[in-house]
N, C-alpha and C positions, 0 to 999 in steps of 0.2 A: 324671512326667518327660516322657512323650510329649505329654500335654496342654499342658505348658508350651511345648514346641516348636511345637505347632499354634497356640497363642495368639500366640506371637511372630511366626510367619509370617503369621497373620491380621492382626495389627496392622501389619506392614510392608506388606501388600497394601492395607489400608485407607488408609494414609498415601500410598502411591504413587497410588492411585486419586484421592484428594483433590488431590494435586499436579497430576495430569493434568487433572482437572476445573477446577481454579483457573487454571492457566497454559497449558493446551492451546489455548484460543482465541488467546492472544497469539502462540504459535508459528505457528498456522494463518494468522493475519492478516499476520504478518511475511512468510511465504512468498507469500501472495496479493498483497501490495503490491509485492513484487519483480516478480512476473509482470505485474501491472497497469501498473507504471511502464514496463516494457519495451514492452508493447503500446501504451500511450498515446504514448510517445516515438516509436515507429515510425509510428504513425498520424498524429500531428501533423506529423512530419517529412515524411511522404509527402504529406499534404495541402498543406503549404507548397511542396513541390517541384511539385505539380500546379497549384496556383492562384497561387503567388507572392504571396499575400496573407496576412499574419500574422493579421489579424482573422478571416478565414474559417477558417484552421487552428485558431485558438483556440476558435472556436464549435464546430467539429467535435470538438475535444478535450473540451469540456464535455458535448456530446451523448454522446460515447463513455463518459465517466465515469458519466453517468446510466444508460446501458445496462448498465454493469458493476455497477450496484446501489449506487453511492455516494449518500449523502444530500446535500442542499443545503449543510449545514454542512461536510461533508467536502470538497465541491467548492470551497467558498469558501476553504478553507485550502490547496488544491492550487496549485502554482505552475508555470507554463510560461514559459520564457524562450528567446528566440532569440538565439544567440550568433554572432559577437561583438556585444555590446551597443553600440549607437550606430552600427554599420556599416550601410551601405546593403544590402550583400549578406550574407545570413546563411548560415553554413556548418554550424551544428549547433543542436540543440534540447536543452534541459535541462528535465526534468520532475521535479517533486517531488509524490508522491502521499501523501495523508494518509488514514488509516483509523482509526476509533475502535472498539476492541474492546468493543462494548456488552454482550456476554454473558459477560464475565469477572467473576470474584468481586471483583477489585480496584476495580471501579466502586462498590462499596458502602462503600469506605473513602475518605474525603475526601483524606487525605494521599497515597494511592497512585493516585488517579484519573488523575494526569498520565501514569502509565505505560501507560495504556490507549490513548494516542494514539501510533500507529505511523506513521512516515513513511519513505519510500524515495525516493532520487533516482537518476535514470538520464539519461545524456547519449548522444545518438545523432547521428551525422553525417547531415545532410540528404541528401547524395548516396547514402548507403548505406541510407536509410530505405526500408522496404518496407510494402506495404499489409497491414494486419492486421484 
């Protein structure tokens, strides 16, 4: 009787550990991309406010992504837009950051691999952007 309860609890613990091992990186990368998107939006907005040159701000943004540890593939999928589009004077910046959870178990299954790609979008007013 006691052995049966111990085995049930052990099985539950093993299943919970497997779930955390399999999906923990996805949760971690989701939180990390939220923070990275906020930092990048602030940085790009601040650089635009400082230089008034979108190309210079974009270059600084790409350099910041490299410093954050993003791969070239992830950087190529990230999007930085100055808003309003088409206007001469930009008032805000929208940043979409893409991170691929490479150490997740779902990368081993072809049909689930698309879920390893995590993206987060953040928009910041250029006037309120601060150096980060």
